[in-house]
N, C-alpha and C positions, 0 to 999 in steps of 0.2 A: 504494500500500500504506500503510494507516494502522494505528495502534496498536490501535484497537478491533477491526478485522478480525483482527489477529493474536491478540488475546485471545479472540475468538469461536472461531477455528480451534483454538487450544490447548485451550480448554475441551472441545470435541468430541473432539479427539485424545486427551486425558487420560481422558475418560469412555468413549470407544468407543461412544457412544450419543447421538444428537441430543437426544432428549427429556430425558434426565437432565442433559445439558449445559445445556439451556435452563432447567431448573429451578434449577440452580446459579447461572445468570446472572440469575435473576429476570426471565425474559422468556418469551414464548410460543414454542412450537416452530416454527410456520410462518415467522415473521420470521427466526429463526435459520437455518433451511434456505435461505431466500432470500438471506441475507447470504453464506452459504457459496457458493452458486451464482454470485453476483455477484463474489465474490473469485476463484473459478476462472476466470470470464470475463475478469476484469481481468488475471490472470496468463497466461491462455492455456494452462493445464494443468489436468488433473484431479488433485485433491488427495485425494479420498476415494472409495472404492467403497461405494455404499449397498446394504445388505442388507435383510432383512426385519426388522420390528419396530423400525425406525429405527436399527438397528445399523450401524456403519460400519467400514471397514478402510482404513488409509492406503495410498496408492500410494507408489511410490519417491519421487516428487516431494513427496508429503505428509510422508514421513519426514524428508527433507532440510529442508523448511520448518519442521517441528516443532523440529528441533535449532537452526536459526538463530533462530527466533522466541523460544525460551527464552533464548538468549544476548542477543538484542536487548532483551527485557523486563527481564532481569536487569541489563543495563547501564543501562537507563532508571531502574530502582529505585535502583541505586547512585548514579546522578547526582543524583536527587532527594534522596537521603540526604545527599550531600555539600553540596548547595546549602542544604538546611534546616539542616544543622549550622552552616554559616557564618552564615546569616541569623537563626536563632532562638537560638543559644547552646547550652549544654551540657544537653541533656535526652535521655533514652533509656536504653539498656541497654548495658553494657560486658561483653563475653564474654571470659572468661579461662580458659585451660586449665592445670590443675594436674597435673604429672607425678608419678607414683609412682616411688620412695618419698620422695625428698628434698623434692620439691615439696609433698607432703602434710604433711611435718613443718613446713615453712615456713608451711603453711596455718593452723597452730595458734599461730604465733608472729609471725615477721617479716611475712608477708603480711597477717595479720589486723590488725596494728598499722598497716600502710600503708593498708589498706582503710578502717579507722576514720578515719584522717587525711583520706583522700580524701573519705569521706562527709561529714565536717564541712565541707569546702570546697565540695563539689558534691552537695548533698543530693537533687537531682532525678535523679541517675544511679542506675539499678538495676544489679544484677550477675547474670550467669549464670556459674556455675562448673562446668567440666567436669573430672572427675578420671579419669585413665587412664594408661597407660604412655607412655614417651617417643615411641614410634612413632605411637600414636593421636593424641597432642597435635600432632605434626608434620603428620599427615594433616588434622586439624581446621583447622590454620593454612592449609594449602594450599587447602582447600576454602572458606575464608572463614567458617567457622562461628564461629571465635574470632579475635580481633584480636591477643591477647597470649598467649604461653605461658610459664608458670613451669616451667622444665625445665633440662636439662643445657646447659652452654655449647656453642653450635654450633661446628662446625669449618668449615662452609661460610659464610664471611663475605661471599661475593659475593651469597648469597641472603638471609641473615639479618643483622639488626642485633641487638645485645644489650647489656644493662646487667647486670653481675654484682652479686650481693648482697655485703655485707661478709663478710670472712673470719669463719668461725665455729670456735670451739674444739671439741675432741673430748673425750668423757668416757667413763668406765667406769660402766656401770649394772649393779647387782647387788643380790641379796637380802642381808639382814643376815648370813646364815650364811657369806658368802664373805669378810668383812673385819670385824675387830673394831673398827677405828677408824671409827665412823659419824658422828663430830662434825666432822671436818675436811672442807672443801669441795674440796680439791685432792689430787692424788696423783702418784706417779711411775709411768711405764710399767713399769719394772722390778719394781714391787711386785706385779704381777699375772702375771709370767712363768710362775709355777707353777700358776696357776688355769686351769680350762677356759674358753676364750674362745669367744664367739659373735660371728661376724664377718660383716659385709656382704660378699657375694662379690666385688664389684667392687674392694674395697680390701684384699683379703687379701694380695696381694703387697706392697703398700705397707707394711702393718703388719709383715709378716715382715721387710722391709728395715730398718725401725726397730729391731726386736729384734736383727737381725743386727749392726747397728752397735754395740749394747750388749753383744755377745758372748753373747746369750741365745737359746734356742730355745723359743718358747712352745708350749703345747698348744692347738691349735684344735679344739674339740670339734664345732663345727658352723659351716657357712657357709650364709647365707640371702640371699634376694633381697627380703625384706619387713621393714621396720623394726619394725612392730608385732609380727610373729612373733618377731623377735629379743628384744624386750622381754618378750613373754609367756614365752619360754623362760627368760630371766633371772629373771623374777618367780616362776616355778615352782621356781627353785633349781638349774637345770641348769648354770649357769655365769655368766660375766660378759660382758655385751654391750658391744662397742665401737661407740659411736654418737655422732652429733652432739649437742652439749649441749642443743639445742632440743628433742630428742626427749623430754625430761622431761615434757612436757605431753601426751604421747600416751596414757598409761595412767593416767587419774585414779583415785585410790583404791588404787593398787598400793603395795606395800611397798618398791619399788625405791629404792636410794640412788644418787645421781649424783655422781661426783667428776671434776672437770675435770683433764685430764692437763696438767701444767705442766712436766714434765721427762721428755722434751723437750716444748716447747710445741707440740703438734700442732694444726694448724688446717687447714680445708678451704674451698675456694671451687669448688664444683662446680655451682652453680645460678645461673641468670640469667633475667631477663625478656627474651624474644626476640620478634621480629616480622619480617615479610617486608619487605625493603627497598623493593621496587617495587610494593607494595600500598598503597592509600589507607588512612590511619589516621584515625579520627574524632578530634575534638578531645578527647573524653573519654579515649581511649586515649593520646593524646600527653601529656595532663596527668598521667595515671596513671604513665606511663613516667618522666616527669620527677620525680614524687614518689617512685617506687620507687628511683631512683638516689641519693636524698639519704640520707646517713648520719645 
């Protein structure tokens, strides 16, 4: 069994048609048919059932071989990639998954800065950026579509390795009608206890806990799962959004005012660069992770 025969067989299995497979392989149909018959003779099993008009159907043995052949060829491709990575240096494409919502915020600030630094050091590396929810980013990692995920800090440290981003301050974002003092850059949490608050759903209980410590009961007008939607509500004048300070770059041209909360000094570390521990990482990915972790 050799690689070329596996490739021929997969081409026919994928197309379900010998003539179309031959065209895709840039070869004539008779030699392809002959190669398939020789392959079956070599293995001592029938792999395909031939129908009219050169259409085929896989036998049970054919289905099994198709599955194994895909795994074998994928392993060969991965091996070639690893060898070339070592032999030729850092060229190619780095695939990164960006989880919503906090990862998207980082995409406009922290991650963008890191990518610019990385590009200056490794100008031959291109990027593929995938934006989706936490679960999809995890799936893309498992499938090997991406090498790195910018997402929530993992709890399964046997499967994942992670580098957290630096702590980030929390801010109040609001239209001018909700606060007369638009000049100062900082504020106290207590100053907004009587204002309608727009809160990210996951952190509602934490925020209520801080207000409880201050002996205050805030009015939460709305909880949301999307940071941009929170900012749009705030920009429309519905209330005050409690967001990470880096969210200031998400609505360019808006009238929103951002004030960092310094009393108490609220900070959050919820996002990390993660990757699979037992999966090969390209040199580009390893260098990016190293740069990502530098403060």
